[in-house]
C-alpha positions as a Markdown table, in Angstrom:
| # | Residue | x | y | z |
|---|---|---|---|---|
| 1 | Tyr | 10.8 | -9.7 | 2.9 |
| 2 | Arg | 9.9 | -13.4 | 2.3 |
| 3 | Asp | 10.9 | -15.8 | -0.1 |
| 4 | Ala | 7.6 | -16.1 | -2.2 |
| 5 | Ala | 8.1 | -19.9 | -2.9 |
| 6 | Thr | 9.2 | -20.7 | 0.8 |
| 7 | Gly | 7.9 | -18.1 | 3.1 |
| 8 | Glu | 11.6 | -18.1 | 4.6 |
| 9 | Val | 12.2 | -14.9 | 6.0 |
| 10 | Leu | 15.0 | -12.8 | 3.9 |
| 11 | Leu | 15.0 | -9.7 | 5.9 |
| 12 | Gln | 13.2 | -8.5 | 9.0 |
| 13 | Ile | 14.5 | -5.3 | 11.0 |
| 14 | Lys | 12.9 | -5.8 | 14.7 |
| 15 | Ser | 11.5 | -3.0 | 16.7 |
| 16 | Asn | 11.1 | -2.6 | 20.6 |
| 17 | Thr | 8.1 | -0.5 | 20.0 |
| 18 | Asp | 4.9 | -0.5 | 17.8 |
| 19 | Val | 5.6 | 0.4 | 14.4 |
| 20 | Gly | 3.0 | 2.5 | 13.3 |
| 21 | Arg | 3.3 | 3.0 | 9.6 |
| 22 | Cys | 5.7 | 1.4 | 7.3 |
| 23 | Met | 6.0 | 1.5 | 3.5 |
| 24 | Ala | 7.4 | -1.0 | 0.7 |
| 25 | Ala | 7.4 | 0.5 | -2.8 |
| 26 | Asp | 9.8 | 0.7 | -5.7 |
| 27 | Ile | 11.0 | 4.7 | -5.9 |
| 28 | Asp | 14.7 | 3.9 | -6.7 |
| 29 | Pro | 15.3 | 2.4 | -10.0 |
| 30 | Thr | 19.0 | 2.0 | -9.0 |
| 31 | His | 18.3 | -1.1 | -6.8 |
| 32 | Pro | 16.4 | -3.8 | -7.6 |
| 33 | Gly | 13.2 | -4.9 | -6.4 |
| 34 | Val | 11.2 | -2.6 | -3.8 |
| 35 | Glu | 12.4 | 0.0 | -1.1 |
| 36 | Met | 11.1 | -0.4 | 2.4 |
| 37 | Trp | 11.2 | 2.5 | 5.4 |
| 38 | Ser | 9.3 | 3.1 | 8.7 |
| 39 | Gly | 9.9 | 5.5 | 11.7 |
| 40 | Asp | 12.3 | 2.4 | 12.7 |
| 41 | Ser | 14.3 | 1.7 | 9.9 |
| 42 | Gln | 17.1 | 4.5 | 10.1 |
| 43 | Gly | 16.3 | 5.4 | 6.7 |
| 44 | Ile | 15.3 | 3.8 | 3.2 |
| 45 | Arg | 16.5 | -0.2 | 3.1 |
| 46 | Asn | 16.9 | -1.9 | -0.3 |
| 47 | Val | 15.9 | -5.9 | -0.5 |
| 48 | Lys | 19.3 | -6.6 | 0.9 |
| 49 | Gly | 18.4 | -4.9 | 4.3 |
| 50 | Glu | 21.2 | -1.9 | 3.3 |
| 51 | Ile | 20.5 | 1.8 | 4.2 |
| 52 | Ile | 20.7 | 3.3 | 0.9 |
| 53 | Ala | 19.2 | 7.1 | 2.5 |
| 54 | Pro | 19.4 | 8.4 | 5.6 |
| 55 | Lys | 16.1 | 8.9 | 7.8 |
| 56 | Met | 14.7 | 12.2 | 6.9 |
| 57 | Arg | 12.1 | 13.8 | 8.8 |
| 58 | Asn | 8.1 | 13.4 | 7.7 |
| 59 | Met | 9.3 | 10.4 | 5.5 |
| 60 | Pro | 5.9 | 9.4 | 3.5 |
| 61 | Thr | 4.3 | 6.1 | 4.8 |
| 62 | Asn | 0.8 | 6.1 | 4.3 |
| 63 | Met | -0.2 | 5.0 | 0.4 |
| 64 | Ala | 2.1 | 4.4 | -2.6 |
| 65 | Val | 0.6 | 5.1 | -6.4 |
| 66 | Trp | 1.5 | 4.7 | -10.1 |
| 67 | Trp | 1.0 | 8.2 | -10.9 |
| 68 | Asp | 3.5 | 10.1 | -13.4 |
| 69 | Gly | 3.9 | 7.5 | -16.1 |
| 70 | Asp | 7.3 | 5.8 | -15.4 |
| 71 | Leu | 7.1 | 2.3 | -13.5 |
| 72 | Leu | 8.2 | 3.4 | -10.3 |
| 73 | Arg | 5.9 | 4.3 | -7.6 |
| 74 | Glu | 5.3 | 7.9 | -6.1 |
| 75 | Leu | 3.8 | 8.2 | -2.7 |
| 76 | Leu | 0.5 | 9.5 | -1.6 |
| 77 | Asp | 0.5 | 11.1 | 1.9 |
| 78 | Arg | -2.2 | 13.6 | 3.1 |
| 79 | Asn | -3.4 | 15.7 | 0.6 |
| 80 | Met | -0.4 | 15.6 | -2.0 |
| 81 | Ile | 1.4 | 13.1 | -4.2 |
| 82 | Ile | 5.2 | 13.2 | -3.7 |
| 83 | Lys | 7.9 | 11.7 | -5.9 |
| 84 | Tyr | 11.2 | 10.5 | -4.2 |
| 85 | Asp | 14.6 | 11.7 | -5.8 |
| 86 | Trp | 16.8 | 9.2 | -5.8 |
| 87 | Glu | 19.7 | 11.2 | -6.8 |
| 88 | Asn | 19.5 | 13.9 | -4.3 |
| 89 | Lys | 17.9 | 11.8 | -1.7 |
| 90 | Lys | 15.0 | 13.7 | -1.0 |
| 91 | Phe | 11.0 | 13.5 | -1.3 |
| 92 | Val | 9.8 | 16.1 | -3.8 |
| 93 | Pro | 5.9 | 17.0 | -4.0 |
| 94 | Leu | 4.3 | 16.3 | -7.5 |
| 95 | Val | 0.7 | 17.3 | -6.8 |
| 96 | Lys | -1.4 | 19.1 | -4.1 |
| 97 | Phe | -5.0 | 18.3 | -4.0 |
| 98 | Thr | -6.0 | 21.8 | -2.6 |
| 99 | Gly | -9.7 | 21.9 | -1.4 |
| 100 | Thr | -10.1 | 18.6 | -0.5 |
| 101 | Leu | -10.2 | 16.4 | 3.3 |
| 102 | Phe | -8.6 | 13.1 | 3.4 |
| 103 | Asn | -10.2 | 10.6 | 6.2 |
| 104 | Asn | -9.5 | 8.8 | 9.2 |
| 105 | Gly | -7.4 | 12.0 | 11.2 |
| 106 | Thr | -3.7 | 11.2 | 11.4 |
| 107 | Lys | -3.9 | 8.4 | 8.6 |
| 108 | Ser | -5.2 | 10.8 | 6.4 |
| 109 | Asn | -6.1 | 8.2 | 3.8 |
| 110 | Pro | -8.3 | 9.2 | 0.6 |
| 111 | Cys | -11.8 | 7.8 | -0.3 |
| 112 | Leu | -10.3 | 5.6 | -2.8 |
| 113 | Gln | -7.0 | 5.0 | -4.4 |
| 114 | Gly | -6.2 | 2.8 | -7.4 |
| 115 | Asp | -6.3 | 2.1 | -11.0 |
| 116 | Ile | -10.3 | 2.8 | -11.6 |
| 117 | Ile | -10.1 | 4.3 | -15.0 |
| 118 | Gly | -8.1 | 1.7 | -16.2 |
| 119 | Asp | -5.0 | 2.7 | -18.1 |
| 120 | Trp | -2.6 | 1.2 | -15.2 |
| 121 | Arg | -2.2 | 4.4 | -13.5 |
| 122 | Glu | -3.7 | 5.1 | -10.3 |
| 123 | Glu | -6.5 | 7.6 | -9.6 |
| 124 | Val | -6.9 | 9.2 | -6.5 |
| 125 | Leu | -10.6 | 9.8 | -5.3 |
| 126 | Val | -11.2 | 12.1 | -2.3 |
| 127 | Arg | -14.1 | 14.5 | -0.9 |
| 128 | Ser | -14.0 | 18.5 | -1.0 |
| 129 | Glu | -13.5 | 20.5 | 2.2 |
| 130 | Asn | -17.5 | 21.1 | 2.3 |
| 131 | Asn | -18.0 | 17.4 | 2.0 |
| 132 | Ala | -20.4 | 18.3 | -0.8 |
| 133 | Ala | -18.4 | 16.4 | -3.5 |
| 134 | Leu | -16.4 | 13.7 | -4.6 |
| 135 | Arg | -13.3 | 14.7 | -6.6 |
| 136 | Leu | -11.7 | 11.8 | -8.8 |
| 137 | Tyr | -8.0 | 13.0 | -9.5 |
| 138 | Val | -6.4 | 11.7 | -12.8 |
| 139 | Ser | -2.4 | 12.0 | -13.7 |
| 140 | Thr | -2.1 | 14.4 | -17.0 |
| 141 | Ile | 1.3 | 13.1 | -17.4 |
| 142 | Pro | 2.1 | 11.4 | -20.9 |
| 143 | Thr | 3.5 | 7.7 | -20.4 |
| 144 | Glu | 5.3 | 5.8 | -23.0 |
| 145 | Tyr | 3.5 | 2.6 | -21.4 |
| 146 | Arg | 0.7 | 0.7 | -22.7 |
| 147 | Phe | -0.2 | -2.1 | -20.1 |
| 148 | His | -3.4 | -3.9 | -19.3 |
| 149 | Thr | -5.5 | -2.4 | -16.4 |
| 150 | Phe | -4.5 | -3.8 | -13.2 |
| 151 | Leu | -8.5 | -4.4 | -12.4 |
| 152 | Glu | -7.8 | -7.4 | -14.8 |
| 153 | Glu | -5.8 | -9.1 | -11.7 |
| 154 | Pro | -7.8 | -10.4 | -8.8 |
| 155 | Ile | -5.3 | -9.4 | -6.1 |
| 156 | Tyr | -5.3 | -6.0 | -7.2 |
| 157 | Arg | -9.4 | -5.7 | -7.4 |
| 158 | Ile | -8.8 | -7.4 | -3.6 |
| 159 | Ser | -6.4 | -4.7 | -2.6 |
| 160 | Ile | -8.7 | -2.0 | -3.8 |
| 161 | Ala | -12.0 | -3.3 | -2.0 |
| 162 | Thr | -10.3 | -3.7 | 1.1 |
| 163 | Gln | -9.6 | 0.0 | 1.3 |
| 164 | Asn | -13.0 | 0.5 | 2.3 |
| 165 | Val | -13.9 | -2.5 | 4.3 |
| 166 | Gly | -10.5 | -3.4 | 6.6 |
| 167 | Tyr | -7.2 | -1.5 | 7.4 |
| 168 | Asn | -6.5 | 1.2 | 4.9 |
| 169 | Gln | -3.2 | 0.1 | 2.5 |
| 170 | Pro | -2.2 | 1.0 | -0.7 |
| 171 | Thr | -3.0 | -1.5 | -3.6 |
| 172 | Gln | -0.7 | -4.3 | -4.8 |
| 173 | Pro | -0.6 | -6.6 | -7.7 |
| 174 | Gly | 0.0 | -10.4 | -7.5 |
| 175 | Phe | 3.1 | -9.7 | -9.6 |
| 176 | Tyr | 6.1 | -7.8 | -9.4 |
| 177 | Phe | 5.5 | -4.1 | -11.2 |
| 178 | Gly | 8.5 | -1.8 | -11.3 |
| 179 | Pro | 11.6 | -0.6 | -13.2 |
| 180 | Asp | 13.0 | -3.8 | -13.4 |
| 181 | Leu | 10.9 | -5.0 | -16.2 |
| 182 | Ile | 12.8 | -2.5 | -18.7 |
| 183 | Lys | 15.4 | -5.2 | -18.7 |
| 184 | Met | 13.1 | -7.8 | -20.0 |
| 185 | Lys | 12.5 | -8.8 | -23.4 |
| 186 | Gly | 9.1 | -9.8 | -24.8 |
| 187 | Thr | 5.6 | -8.7 | -23.9 |
| 188 | Phe | 4.3 | -8.1 | -20.4 |
| 189 | Arg | 0.8 | -7.3 | -19.8 |
| 190 | Gly | -0.1 | -6.3 | -23.4 |
| 191 | Tyr | 3.4 | -4.0 | -23.7 |
| 192 | Gln | 6.3 | -5.3 | -25.8 |
| 193 | Phe | 9.8 | -4.4 | -24.3 |
| 194 | Lys | 12.4 | -4.3 | -26.8 |
């Protein structure tokens, strides 16, 4: 992590090998800010670098997605969306995209992932197993939050575009978006917090 104002490194975990994949996403509301992990991080770490969950087999490190209507991110890995259960310290499958294929071999990326329709939650675009169709998956889980679409934000739009012209990485807005917002008073992106 770096200080956004100065660029100073606040947390760095050095590795002796190439770290093929890693993830930073807000998946645990009991710790402020985002959590991060990789195959080399000994588990899930908070913004202070403390290990808050031990290393688990097959920790998802592919894509993060706002899917289920709360302000935490879910994880998109291979053909499923996975929720982190912070109380029991485990990953739980939410949705499986049956009859689909993902791209890039072992990376297994979707064709596109992002707030395409415009309610702030993100959709997943994948191809069918026979390559005859594209499927757009949309969350059917109700949410109490009504924010402006992420597509209004230039950094977010660029992060969607880079999925098909660069190295596939999950979308990121140019501002913090997560459960810490619940503590604020006033309006944020069109939603009135109480």
